[in-house]
C-alpha positions as CSV (number, residue, x, y, z in Angstrom):
1,X,0.3,0.0,-0.2
2,X,1.1,4.1,-0.3
3,X,1.0,3.8,3.2
4,X,0.6,2.6,6.6
5,X,1.9,-1.1,6.0
6,X,3.2,-1.7,9.3
7,X,0.1,-0.5,11.0
8,X,-3.0,-1.3,8.6
9,X,-6.1,-3.2,9.2
10,X,-6.5,-6.7,7.6
11,X,-9.6,-7.9,6.8
12,X,-10.7,-12.0,5.3
13,X,-14.2,-10.6,4.1
14,X,-15.7,-7.8,1.9
15,X,-18.1,-6.8,4.3
16,X,-15.6,-6.1,7.1
17,X,-13.6,-4.3,4.5
18,X,-16.8,-2.1,4.0
19,X,-17.5,-1.5,7.1
20,X,-14.3,0.2,7.6
21,X,-14.8,2.6,4.9
22,X,-18.5,3.8,5.7
23,X,-17.4,6.8,8.2
24,X,-15.7,8.4,4.5
25,X,-18.2,6.9,2.2
26,X,-21.5,6.5,4.7
27,X,-23.7,5.9,1.5
28,X,-21.9,2.5,0.6
29,X,-24.4,0.0,-0.6
30,X,-22.7,-3.0,-1.0
31,X,-19.5,-4.5,-0.8
32,X,-18.3,-8.4,-2.0
33,X,-15.9,-10.0,-3.6
34,X,-15.7,-10.9,-7.2
35,X,-17.0,-13.0,-8.4
36,X,-18.6,-13.9,-5.4
37,X,-17.2,-17.0,-5.0
38,X,-13.8,-16.2,-4.7
39,X,-11.5,-15.8,-1.2
40,X,-10.9,-12.2,-0.2
41,X,-8.6,-10.8,1.2
42,X,-7.8,-6.9,2.0
43,X,-5.8,-4.1,4.2
44,X,-6.5,-0.5,4.4
45,X,-4.7,2.5,6.1
46,X,-6.9,5.7,6.7
47,X,-5.8,9.9,7.8
48,X,-8.3,12.4,8.2
49,X,-7.0,16.5,8.2
50,X,-9.0,19.2,7.8
51,X,-10.7,19.4,4.5
52,X,-9.0,16.1,3.4
53,X,-9.2,12.6,3.9
54,X,-7.1,10.2,2.6
55,X,-7.1,6.1,2.2
56,X,-4.1,3.2,1.2
57,X,-6.5,0.2,0.3
58,X,-5.3,-3.2,-1.6
59,X,-7.4,-6.5,-2.2
60,X,-7.4,-9.2,-4.4
61,X,-11.2,-8.7,-6.0
62,X,-13.8,-6.6,-4.8
63,X,-17.4,-5.2,-6.2
64,X,-18.4,-2.2,-4.7
65,X,-21.6,-0.2,-4.9
66,X,-22.7,3.4,-3.8
67,X,-25.9,5.7,-3.8
68,X,-23.9,8.8,-3.5
69,X,-20.6,10.2,-3.1
70,X,-21.2,12.9,-0.3
71,X,-17.7,15.0,-1.0
72,X,-16.0,14.6,-4.1
73,X,-12.6,12.0,-4.4
74,X,-10.1,11.3,-6.4
75,X,-8.8,8.1,-6.5
76,X,-5.1,7.0,-7.9
77,X,-5.1,3.2,-8.9
78,X,-1.4,1.9,-9.5
79,X,-2.4,-1.7,-10.1
80,X,-4.4,-4.2,-11.3
81,X,-8.1,-3.7,-13.1
82,X,-11.0,-1.4,-13.0
83,X,-14.2,-1.0,-14.2
84,X,-16.0,1.7,-12.8
85,X,-19.7,2.8,-14.0
86,X,-20.9,6.5,-12.6
87,X,-24.4,6.2,-14.2
88,X,-24.4,6.0,-17.1
89,X,-20.8,6.3,-17.9
90,X,-18.5,3.8,-18.1
91,X,-14.4,4.3,-17.7
92,X,-11.6,1.8,-17.9
93,X,-9.2,2.1,-15.2
94,X,-6.5,-0.4,-16.7
95,X,-2.7,0.5,-15.8
96,X,-2.3,3.6,-13.8
97,X,-5.3,6.0,-13.8
98,X,-6.5,9.2,-11.7
99,X,-10.1,9.8,-12.0
100,X,-11.9,12.3,-9.9
101,X,-15.6,12.7,-9.2
102,X,-17.3,15.3,-8.0
103,X,-20.2,15.3,-4.8
104,X,-23.6,14.3,-5.7
105,X,-22.7,12.3,-9.0
106,X,-24.8,9.9,-8.5
107,X,-25.1,5.7,-8.0
108,X,-21.5,4.1,-9.0
109,X,-19.9,0.6,-9.1
110,X,-16.7,-0.6,-9.5
111,X,-14.8,-3.6,-10.1
112,X,-11.5,-4.6,-9.5
113,X,-9.2,-6.6,-9.0
114,X,-5.6,-7.2,-7.6
115,X,-6.2,-3.4,-6.7
116,X,-3.3,-1.1,-4.7
117,X,-4.7,2.3,-4.3
118,X,-5.2,5.8,-2.9
119,X,-8.5,7.4,-2.2
120,X,-8.6,11.0,-1.2
121,X,-11.3,12.8,-0.5
122,X,-11.5,17.1,-0.4
123,X,-13.2,20.1,0.0
124,X,-13.1,21.9,-3.3
125,X,-12.6,25.3,-2.0
126,X,-9.5,23.9,-1.4
127,X,-8.8,23.4,-5.0
128,X,-10.2,26.7,-5.6
129,X,-7.8,28.5,-3.3
130,X,-4.3,26.6,-5.0
131,X,-5.4,27.6,-8.3
132,X,-5.8,31.3,-7.6
133,X,-2.0,31.1,-6.1
134,X,-0.6,29.4,-8.9
135,X,-2.9,31.6,-11.0
136,X,-1.7,35.0,-8.8
137,X,-5.7,36.1,-8.6
138,X,-7.3,37.9,-6.1
139,X,-9.3,35.8,-3.1
140,X,-13.0,35.0,-4.7
141,X,-11.6,35.3,-8.3
142,X,-13.5,32.9,-10.9
143,X,-11.5,30.2,-11.6
144,X,-12.1,27.1,-14.5
145,X,-11.0,23.5,-13.1
146,X,-13.7,21.6,-15.0
147,X,-14.3,19.9,-12.1
148,X,-17.7,19.9,-12.2
149,X,-18.2,16.3,-13.7
150,X,-16.3,12.6,-13.8
151,X,-12.8,12.4,-15.7
152,X,-9.7,11.2,-16.1
153,X,-7.1,13.1,-14.7
154,X,-3.8,13.2,-16.3
155,X,0.3,14.1,-16.2
156,X,1.0,15.6,-19.7
157,X,4.2,17.7,-17.9
158,X,6.0,17.3,-14.3
159,X,5.8,14.3,-12.5
160,X,4.1,10.6,-13.2
161,X,0.4,9.9,-11.8
162,X,2.4,7.6,-10.4
163,X,5.0,9.0,-8.9
164,X,3.1,11.6,-7.1
165,X,0.8,8.8,-6.0
166,X,3.9,7.9,-4.5
167,X,4.8,11.2,-3.2
168,X,1.1,11.5,-1.4
169,X,1.1,7.9,0.2
170,X,5.2,8.3,1.7
171,X,4.7,12.0,3.1
172,X,1.5,10.4,5.0
173,X,3.1,7.4,6.0
174,X,6.0,9.3,7.5
175,X,3.8,11.2,10.2
176,X,0.7,9.0,10.0
177,X,1.0,9.1,13.8
178,X,0.8,13.0,13.4
179,X,-1.6,13.6,11.1
180,X,-1.9,17.7,12.5
181,X,2.1,17.9,11.8
182,X,0.7,17.3,8.2
183,X,-1.8,19.9,8.5
184,X,0.9,22.3,10.3
185,X,3.3,21.2,7.1
186,X,0.7,22.2,4.7
187,X,0.6,19.2,3.7
188,X,-3.3,19.6,1.9
189,X,-2.1,22.4,0.3
190,X,0.6,20.6,-1.9
191,X,-1.9,18.0,-2.7
192,X,-4.2,20.8,-4.0
193,X,-1.6,22.6,-6.3
194,X,-0.7,19.0,-7.9
195,X,-4.0,18.3,-8.4
196,X,-5.2,21.7,-9.8
197,X,-1.8,21.2,-12.5
198,X,-3.7,17.4,-13.1
199,X,-7.3,19.9,-13.9
200,X,-5.3,22.0,-15.9
201,X,-2.4,21.4,-17.6
202,X,-1.9,24.3,-19.7
203,X,-1.1,26.3,-16.6
204,X,2.4,24.2,-16.6
205,X,3.3,26.3,-20.1
206,X,1.1,29.4,-19.5
207,X,2.3,30.6,-16.2
208,X,1.3,34.1,-15.6
209,X,4.9,36.3,-15.9
210,X,5.4,37.2,-12.9
211,X,5.9,40.8,-11.7
212,X,9.3,42.5,-13.0
213,X,12.4,42.2,-10.5
214,X,12.1,45.4,-8.1
215,X,8.9,46.8,-9.4
216,X,6.7,48.8,-7.2
217,X,4.4,45.4,-7.7
218,X,6.6,43.6,-6.4
219,X,7.7,45.1,-3.5
220,X,3.8,45.8,-2.2
221,X,3.1,42.6,-2.8
222,X,6.4,41.1,-0.6
223,X,5.0,43.8,1.7
224,X,1.8,43.0,2.3
225,X,3.0,39.5,2.6
226,X,5.6,39.8,5.3
227,X,3.2,41.7,7.5
228,X,1.3,39.1,7.7
229,X,3.4,36.5,8.5
230,X,4.9,39.0,11.3
231,X,1.5,39.6,12.5
232,X,1.0,36.3,13.7
233,X,4.7,34.1,13.8
234,X,2.8,31.2,15.4
235,X,0.1,31.2,12.4
236,X,0.5,28.1,9.8
237,X,0.7,29.4,6.4
238,X,0.7,28.0,3.2
239,X,2.3,28.9,-0.1
240,X,-2.0,29.3,-1.3
241,X,-2.3,31.4,0.9
242,X,1.1,33.6,1.1
243,X,-0.1,33.8,-2.9
244,X,-3.4,35.1,-2.8
245,X,-2.7,37.4,-0.3
246,X,-0.2,38.9,-2.6
247,X,-1.9,38.4,-5.8
248,X,0.5,37.0,-7.1
249,X,0.9,33.0,-8.1
250,X,3.0,30.6,-5.9
251,X,6.2,30.6,-8.6
252,X,6.2,34.7,-8.6
253,X,5.7,35.3,-4.9
254,X,9.1,33.0,-4.9
255,X,11.3,34.9,-7.3
256,X,10.1,37.6,-5.6
257,X,11.1,36.6,-1.9
258,X,14.3,35.1,-3.5
259,X,15.0,38.6,-5.1
260,X,14.1,40.7,-2.5
261,X,15.7,38.5,0.6
262,X,18.0,35.4,-1.1
263,X,15.7,32.6,0.4
264,X,12.0,31.5,-0.4
265,X,9.2,32.7,1.8
266,X,8.9,29.8,4.6
267,X,12.9,30.5,4.3
268,X,12.8,33.9,5.4
269,X,9.6,33.0,7.8
270,X,11.4,30.3,9.6
271,X,14.4,33.1,10.5
272,X,12.0,35.6,12.0
273,X,10.2,33.0,13.9
274,X,13.8,31.9,14.9
275,X,14.4,35.8,15.9
276,X,11.0,36.3,17.7
277,X,12.0,32.9,19.9
278,X,15.5,33.9,20.4
279,X,14.2,37.2,22.3
280,X,12.1,35.2,24.1
281,X,14.5,33.0,25.2
282,X,16.9,36.4,26.5
283,X,13.9,38.1,27.8
284,X,12.8,36.8,32.0
285,X,9.8,34.5,30.5
286,X,9.0,31.3,32.4
287,X,7.5,29.6,29.7
288,X,8.8,26.2,28.7
289,X,11.4,26.2,25.6
290,X,9.0,23.7,24.4
291,X,5.7,26.6,23.9
292,X,7.7,28.9,23.1
293,X,9.0,26.3,20.1
294,X,5.0,26.4,19.5
295,X,3.7,29.7,20.3
296,X,6.7,30.6,17.5
297,X,5.3,28.0,14.6
298,X,7.4,25.3,15.3
299,X,5.7,21.7,14.3
300,X,7.6,20.5,17.5
301,X,10.7,21.8,20.4
302,X,13.3,18.8,18.5
303,X,12.7,20.8,14.8
304,X,13.1,24.6,16.8
305,X,16.4,23.3,18.4
306,X,17.7,21.8,15.2
307,X,17.0,24.7,13.3
308,X,18.1,27.0,16.4
309,X,21.3,25.4,16.7
310,X,21.8,25.6,13.3
311,X,21.2,29.4,12.7
312,X,22.7,30.9,16.1
313,X,25.7,27.9,16.9
314,X,23.9,27.4,19.9
315,X,20.7,25.3,21.3
316,X,17.7,27.5,23.0
317,X,18.2,25.7,26.3
318,X,22.8,27.1,26.1
319,X,21.1,30.5,24.9
320,X,18.5,30.7,28.0
321,X,21.4,29.9,30.5
322,X,23.4,32.9,29.4
323,X,20.4,35.3,30.2
324,X,21.2,37.9,32.9
């Protein structure tokens, strides 16, 4: 499976497998082996994040029927053969495939053998935000992703569907015990931006032109983004949110920060967080190092200490011990 191999649930009956996914697919109607007299073996692991959930699953043979899907879903199928019918539309998913099904698409039936799949459920608003960030559009600006219909998504440029699915799965697996850390790292934003480019591969070659380096537009955009980050050093920011705030594309925002500061937006933010933490450590504060790390936006005290030592040549504890 793409994540959770060492802690997944295993099933010897398709009905038990169906019960395990009911919280995410509440309108599941039927789940049985295909053909019905075949032995069944399956396993799955799942993670639920704000605005997104993911299931990795593998099974021998399975037929699944649902009355409808309550949330938009994207499924990466890496191995095996699968036929999917959504109302009157039939899709042959032989070979690595990625299919998008919007919420409210009606009755669906999938029949598969030897499957290894990654299934994501998501909020389309996350796709919209990522799309606006990639195009450098203001909040609320319309974007056309053509995501109101069932469709196969293809990777015409950039990483293959299999490479993308494996990267998503590996990232989840790395932090499966700490889903909140995935959220703090902006995992959903990364996935949304990658999916947007599957919906609109033409945007890879039609990137909006970034502002001229040093132009007034670039300076004002960077100032606005920096002010927002400095106002809340402990807040979680994603590149899509920052790009939308500056009315730049993600790429243009990265260019602008590199031109002005010689580093990426996230590197600049980390330096500001470290400076804020250092100031608190040198003050007469009773807060623990772990509390200061959390207040300044670091995922853990250990990561904070590692970045701090790299930046200042001493640990936070050594810094605190020197205060008068």
